[in-house]
C-alpha positions in Angstrom: 0.0 0.0 0.0 1.2 3.5 -0.8 1.4 5.5 2.4 -0.4 8.8 1.9 1.0 12.2 2.9 0.1 12.7 6.5 1.1 15.9 8.1 0.3 18.1 11.1 -3.0 20.0 10.8 -3.0 23.7 10.6 -5.6 26.0 12.3 -7.5 26.4 9.0 -8.1 22.6 9.0 -10.2 22.8 12.2 -13.7 23.0 10.6 -13.0 20.1 8.2 -11.4 17.9 10.9 -14.2 18.5 13.4 -16.8 17.8 10.6 -15.0 14.5 9.9 -15.0 13.6 13.6 -18.8 14.2 13.7 -19.3 12.2 10.5 -17.4 9.3 12.0 -19.4 9.4 15.2 -16.4 10.2 17.4 -17.9 13.2 19.3 -19.9 13.2 22.5 -21.9 16.0 24.0 -19.5 16.3 27.0 -16.5 16.8 24.7 -16.0 20.0 22.7 -14.2 18.8 19.5 -13.3 22.3 18.5 -11.6 22.9 21.9 -9.9 19.5 21.7 -8.5 20.4 18.2 -7.3 23.8 19.5 -5.8 22.3 22.7 -4.0 19.6 20.7 -2.3 22.3 18.6 -1.4 24.4 21.6 1.9 22.8 22.5 4.6 20.3 21.6 3.0 17.5 23.6 0.2 16.9 21.2 -0.9 17.3 17.6 -3.6 16.6 15.1 -2.3 14.8 12.0 -4.3 14.8 8.8 -4.3 12.9 5.5 -5.1 15.2 2.7 -6.9 14.1 -0.4 -9.9 15.9 -1.8 -10.0 17.8 1.5 -9.3 16.0 4.7 -9.5 12.3 4.1 -8.5 11.2 7.6 -7.1 12.5 10.9 -5.8 11.3 14.2 -5.0 13.3 17.5 -1.9 12.2 19.3 -0.4 13.2 22.6 2.5 12.3 24.9 2.0 12.9 28.6 5.6 12.1 29.4 4.8 8.6 30.5 2.6 7.1 27.7 1.5 8.0 24.2 -2.2 8.4 23.5 -4.2 8.2 20.4 -7.6 9.9 20.1 -10.1 10.7 17.3 -8.7 8.4 14.6 -11.1 9.1 11.8 -11.3 8.0 8.2 -13.8 9.5 5.8 -16.5 6.9 5.1 -15.6 6.9 1.4 -11.9 6.2 2.2 -12.4 3.2 4.5 -10.8 -0.1 3.8 -8.1 1.6 1.7 -5.3 1.3 4.4 -5.7 5.0 5.4 -6.6 4.1 9.0 -3.5 1.9 9.2 -1.4 4.7 7.8 -2.8 7.2 10.3 -2.0 4.9 13.2 1.5 4.3 11.9 2.0 8.1 11.6 0.7 8.5 15.2 3.2 5.9 16.4 6.0 7.6 14.5 5.1 10.9 16.1 5.2 9.3 19.5 8.4 7.4 18.9 10.1 10.6 17.9 9.2 12.0 21.3 10.5 9.0 23.2 7.1 7.5 24.2 7.6 3.9 25.3 4.1 2.7 24.8 0.9 3.8 22.9 -2.5 3.6 24.4 -6.0 4.4 23.3 -9.6 4.0 24.6 -12.4 2.5 22.5 -16.0 2.3 23.6 -16.6 -1.3 24.5 -19.7 -1.5 22.1 -17.6 -0.4 19.1 -16.8 -3.8 17.7 -15.5 -2.4 14.4 -12.9 -0.2 16.1 -11.8 -3.0 18.5 -11.4 -5.4 15.5 -9.4 -2.7 13.6 -6.9 -2.0 16.5 -6.5 -5.7 17.3 -5.7 -6.4 13.6 -2.9 -3.8 14.0 -1.5 -5.8 17.0 -2.8 -3.7 19.8 -3.9 -5.7 22.8 -6.6 -5.2 25.4 -5.0 -4.1 28.6 -5.9 -5.4 32.1 -6.9 -2.0 33.5 -10.1 -0.3 34.3 -10.7 3.3 33.1 -12.2 5.4 35.9 -13.4 9.0 35.5 -15.7 11.8 36.5 -16.8 15.0 34.9 -15.1 18.1 36.2 -17.5 20.6 34.6 -21.2 20.8 35.5 -22.2 21.3 31.9 -20.6 18.0 30.8 
C-alpha cells in the first residue's frame, strides 16, 4: 500500500477535521471537539495529524503525557475506509510518539464499538488489564 501524505493539521483545518469527527461518530456531548482540536495544537506534547486528499480524508489526534503516548479521534472519511488509510494514520501517530520517546501507545475504545476494536486488534494492539475510571469536572458535561 502506498502511504499517503500525513502531516500536522493547521488552524485552517479545524472545521474540516471537526466535521470528519462528527461524520465518524467520534464526538460526544460532553467533549467539545473544536476545543480539543485547538488544545492539541497548543503545544509540543500533542498534535492533530491529517491525511489530505480531496479535502481532509482522515485524521488522528496524538499526545504524549511524558509517560505514555495516547491516540484519540482516529477518523477516516467513510468513502476512504478499507483503503489502508486508518492503518497509515495509526503508523503516523506511532512515528510521532516514537520521535518524542514514548515507550508505549494507548487508546480508549468504547466497548460497544466492535469495528474499532477489531481494527486495532488487527494492528497488533492488545486489550490491557486496566479499568478506566473517571468523572466529569464541569457541571455542563
